[in-house]
Structures are given as structure tokens and as C-alpha cells.
C-alpha positions, -999 to 999 in steps of 0.1 A, spaced: -1 -1 0 28 21 8 39 21 -31 4 30 -41 5 62 -17 39 72 -32 29 69 -67 -5 88 -59 16 116 -44 40 118 -73 12 117 -98 -4 147 -82 27 165 -80 31 157 -117 -3 170 -127 4 202 -107 36 206 -127 16 201 -159 -9 228 -150 21 250 -142 35 245 -176 0 250 -193 -3 283 -174 33 293 -186 24 284 -222 -8 305 -222 10 334 -207 37 331 -232 11 329 -260 -7 361 -248 27 380 -246 37 370 -279 5 381 -292 6 414 -276 40 420 -289 29 411 -325 -1 434 -323 22 464 -312 48 460 -339 49 492 -359 71 485 -387 80 454 -407 116 455 -395 105 449 -358 90 416 -370 120 395 -370 137 407 -339 104 399 -321 102 364 -336 139 357 -327 134 369 -291 101 348 -285 117 317 -302 148 320 -280 124 322 -249 101 293 -261 132 272 -266 144 280 -230 110 272 -217 108 239 -234 143 231 -220 133 240 -186 101 222 -187 118 190 -199 143 189 -171 115 197 -144 95 167 -159 123 144 -161 133 151 -125 99 133 -113 107 102 -92 78 82 -105 96 73 -136 120 54 -114 95 35 -90 105 -3 -90 75 -26 -90 71 -45 -57 88 -80 -60 58 -100 -49 36 -82 -78 62 -92 -105 74 -124 -95 60 -157 -107 44 -180 -79 70 -205 -65 100 -185 -78 
């Protein structure tokens, strides 16, 4: 039962992290849209695209590291659940 409680707690933390990532993505989209809407000349377009592309790549890298750090990817199954009877 202890393994189940640990897995449940880890899954809840993982879901909370996914919600945090979704919120960051929505905020990024709004910031990007606002910046695009305020461009006054065509020469401003490419620097804005470069800035937001860099930010998005950095966000993706950070989110990947955070998600990979969750321990439930490394939970070992209980021996009595995986062993064949009599072995």
C-alpha cells in the first residue's frame, strides 16, 4: 500500500507541474500576441520572432528538465507483484 500512496503523491505533483507548464504556455502566447500586435514596422517583426523563439526554446528545455526529475519514472515494482508464484 505504501507504493500506491507514493505513486499517488507523485502523480498529483506531476499533474500540478503540468498545470503550471500549461499556464506558462498560455502566458507566453498572450505575451507573443501582444508584442505582434504592437509592431509598428516590418523591421521589428524578425527581432520579435527571434526573441520569442529563444524564450520558447528555453522554456521547453526548462520544462523538460523539470518533468524528467519526477521520481515516479524510477519507481520499482514490488517483487511480490512481478514474481511468478513459487520462484
